[in-house]
Backbone as numpy.savetxt, mean C-alpha at the origin, in Angstrom:
# Nx Ny Nz CAx CAy CAz Cx Cy Cz
-4.75 -8.72 -14.45 -5.45 -7.53 -14.44 -4.77 -6.15 -14.58
-4.89 -5.16 -14.98 -4.34 -4.03 -15.05 -3.73 -3.71 -13.62
-4.68 -4.02 -12.54 -4.13 -3.45 -11.29 -3.08 -4.43 -10.66
-3.36 -5.75 -11.03 -2.16 -6.57 -10.72 -0.83 -6.16 -11.56
-0.95 -5.86 -12.41 -0.10 -5.21 -13.42 0.77 -3.78 -12.64
0.22 -2.99 -12.16 0.48 -1.81 -11.56 1.15 -2.07 -10.04
0.69 -3.21 -9.35 1.17 -3.61 -8.20 2.69 -3.78 -8.37
2.55 -4.68 -9.21 3.87 -5.37 -9.77 5.30 -4.72 -10.16
4.34 -3.56 -10.93 5.59 -2.45 -10.97 5.50 -1.81 -10.02
4.95 -1.13 -9.01 5.19 -0.30 -7.82 6.07 -0.91 -7.05
5.74 -2.29 -6.87 7.11 -3.05 -5.99 8.30 -3.03 -6.63
8.57 -3.63 -8.14 9.67 -3.52 -8.65 10.51 -2.17 -8.52
9.36 -1.00 -8.72 10.03 0.27 -8.92 10.79 0.46 -7.28
10.15 0.39 -6.49 10.41 0.54 -5.24 11.14 -0.66 -4.29
11.44 -1.77 -4.41 11.88 -2.57 -3.90 12.36 -3.65 -4.72
13.69 -3.73 -5.33 14.19 -4.33 -6.29 14.70 -5.75 -5.76
14.35 -5.67 -4.43 14.94 -6.94 -3.81 13.62 -8.09 -3.87
12.57 -7.83 -3.95 11.63 -8.65 -4.27 11.64 -9.68 -5.65
11.66 -8.64 -6.72 11.68 -9.88 -7.71 13.09 -9.18 -8.45
14.42 -9.86 -7.79 15.34 -9.74 -8.38 15.76 -9.92 -9.78
16.65 -9.18 -10.59 17.18 -9.64 -11.91 17.76 -11.00 -11.61
17.77 -11.86 -12.83 17.99 -13.01 -12.57 17.51 -14.28 -11.42
16.45 -13.84 -10.90 15.78 -14.73 -10.05 16.64 -14.52 -8.96
16.19 -15.84 -8.22 16.51 -16.37 -6.66 16.19 -15.67 -5.80
16.55 -15.79 -4.77 15.83 -15.21 -3.50 16.45 -13.74 -2.86
16.00 -12.74 -2.14 16.84 -11.74 -1.57 16.09 -11.53 -0.24
16.50 -11.23 0.84 15.96 -10.35 2.01 15.38 -9.16 1.47
14.11 -8.70 1.24 13.19 -7.94 0.78 13.45 -6.50 1.48
14.17 -6.35 2.48 14.42 -5.46 3.30 15.87 -5.11 3.46
16.80 -5.67 2.70 18.12 -5.20 2.80 18.46 -4.41 2.12
19.27 -3.55 2.45 19.99 -1.87 1.49 18.64 -1.07 1.04
17.40 -1.59 2.01 16.30 -0.67 1.27 15.65 0.20 1.95
15.88 1.52 2.01 15.53 2.64 2.87 14.19 2.50 3.98
13.86 2.80 4.74 12.54 2.50 5.94 11.41 2.90 4.92
11.56 4.12 4.44 10.34 4.72 3.97 9.98 3.67 2.13
10.78 2.91 1.96 10.40 1.70 0.82 10.06 0.80 1.16
10.33 0.18 2.40 9.82 -0.96 3.05 8.70 -1.59 3.08
7.53 -0.48 2.68 6.59 -1.33 2.56 6.17 -1.57 0.85
6.95 -1.69 0.29 6.81 -2.26 -1.34 6.96 -3.69 -1.06
6.13 -4.37 -0.55 6.35 -5.96 -0.55 4.92 -6.57 -0.87
4.89 -7.74 -1.00 3.68 -8.62 -2.09 2.75 -8.56 -1.04
3.31 -8.71 0.43 2.32 -9.25 1.75 1.28 -7.71 1.98
1.58 -6.51 1.90 1.14 -5.26 2.27 0.05 -5.10 1.16
0.16 -4.50 -0.06 -0.83 -4.20 -0.80 -1.31 -2.47 -0.94
-1.84 -2.37 -1.91 -2.45 -0.80 -2.03 -3.66 -0.56 -2.18
-3.92 0.80 -2.34 -5.36 1.35 -2.38 -5.60 1.77 -3.80
-6.38 1.57 -4.54 -6.73 1.81 -5.82 -7.22 2.77 -6.02
-7.51 3.91 -7.24 -8.16 4.89 -7.42 -9.71 4.46 -7.35
-10.29 3.23 -7.53 -11.79 3.10 -7.41 -11.99 3.32 -6.40
-11.29 2.29 -5.19 -11.43 2.43 -3.89 -11.42 3.76 -2.98
-10.36 4.34 -3.56 -10.31 5.73 -3.10 -11.34 6.90 -3.57
-11.92 6.77 -4.74 -12.78 7.45 -5.07 -14.23 7.07 -4.74
-14.55 5.53 -3.96 -15.47 5.40 -3.20 -15.36 5.73 -2.01
-14.44 5.76 -1.42 -14.11 6.09 0.20 -14.25 7.94 0.21
-14.20 8.18 -0.75 -14.35 9.74 -0.99 -15.90 10.28 -0.93
-16.47 9.42 -1.47 -17.82 9.51 -1.79 -18.59 9.32 -0.61
-18.18 8.14 -0.14 -19.01 7.89 1.53 -18.51 9.01 2.58
-17.29 9.43 2.46 -16.98 10.63 3.60 -17.73 11.99 2.67
-17.53 12.10 1.77 -18.73 13.36 1.62 -20.21 13.01 2.10
-20.84 12.14 1.75 -21.88 12.02 2.10 -21.80 11.85 3.98
-21.19 11.25 4.60 -21.06 11.46 5.85 -20.91 12.99 6.34
-20.01 13.82 5.64 -20.00 15.44 5.87 -21.54 15.97 5.52
-22.26 15.83 4.41 -23.36 16.21 4.18 -24.64 15.83 5.42
-24.53 14.70 6.03 -25.61 14.50 6.63 -24.87 14.59 8.02
-23.85 15.51 8.58 -23.19 15.42 9.76 -22.84 14.24 10.69
-22.62 13.42 9.76 -21.92 11.97 10.45 -20.37 11.99 10.65
-20.67 11.31 11.56 -19.12 10.72 11.77 -18.51 9.56 11.41
-17.09 9.40 10.48 -16.82 7.82 10.11 -15.59 7.63 11.07
-15.43 6.19 10.88 -14.64 5.50 11.56 -13.83 4.62 10.07
-12.75 4.77 9.94 -12.02 3.87 8.65 -11.15 2.93 9.51
-11.32 1.50 9.13 -10.97 0.59 9.59 -10.16 -0.23 8.67
-8.93 -0.52 8.20 -8.09 -1.34 7.46 -7.62 -2.50 7.82
-7.42 -3.54 6.88 -6.49 -4.58 7.80 -5.08 -4.51 7.73
-4.54 -3.47 6.31 -3.03 -2.90 6.75 -3.21 -1.54 7.26
-2.33 -1.14 8.11 -2.43 0.31 8.46 -2.11 0.90 7.06
-2.47 2.36 7.45 -2.07 3.55 6.01 -1.27 4.06 6.63
-1.17 4.85 7.95 -0.51 6.01 8.50 0.95 5.41 8.77
1.90 5.78 8.25 3.32 5.24 8.29 4.08 5.48 9.73
3.33 6.45 10.59 3.70 6.62 12.11 2.72 5.44 12.96
1.80 5.01 12.40 1.26 4.01 13.07 1.55 2.71 13.42
2.53 2.10 12.56 3.37 0.74 12.39 4.58 0.85 11.85
5.07 -0.37 11.58 6.31 -0.42 11.00 6.08 -0.34 9.83
7.21 0.48 9.45 7.41 0.65 7.97 7.40 -0.40 6.88
7.52 -1.71 7.41 7.13 -3.03 7.02 6.12 -3.34 6.68
4.97 -2.70 7.20 3.39 -3.38 7.32 2.43 -2.53 6.77
3.33 -1.30 6.35 2.02 -0.50 5.84 1.53 -0.20 4.39
0.50 0.20 4.04 -0.31 -0.06 2.51 0.64 0.88 1.97
0.97 0.70 0.66 1.27 1.61 -0.36 0.58 2.27 -1.13
């Protein structure tokens, strides 16, 4: 799917240890700056369609003077967790 290809591209661009040239296995975090350690296959990202949906839901909450709580499986805020476990 296009989303899968985009995810592979983002991971490869930001963390070359995950899919090393020539194959083989490497420590995903070796020599990778903390700010880019989130780019591993077990985290995941939020796509445009999901962000648009969330934006619409939050707009509706604002119009109705409601509060919203956002709960995710993978942390979104880098300060809330290890850089290795934050969504990209």
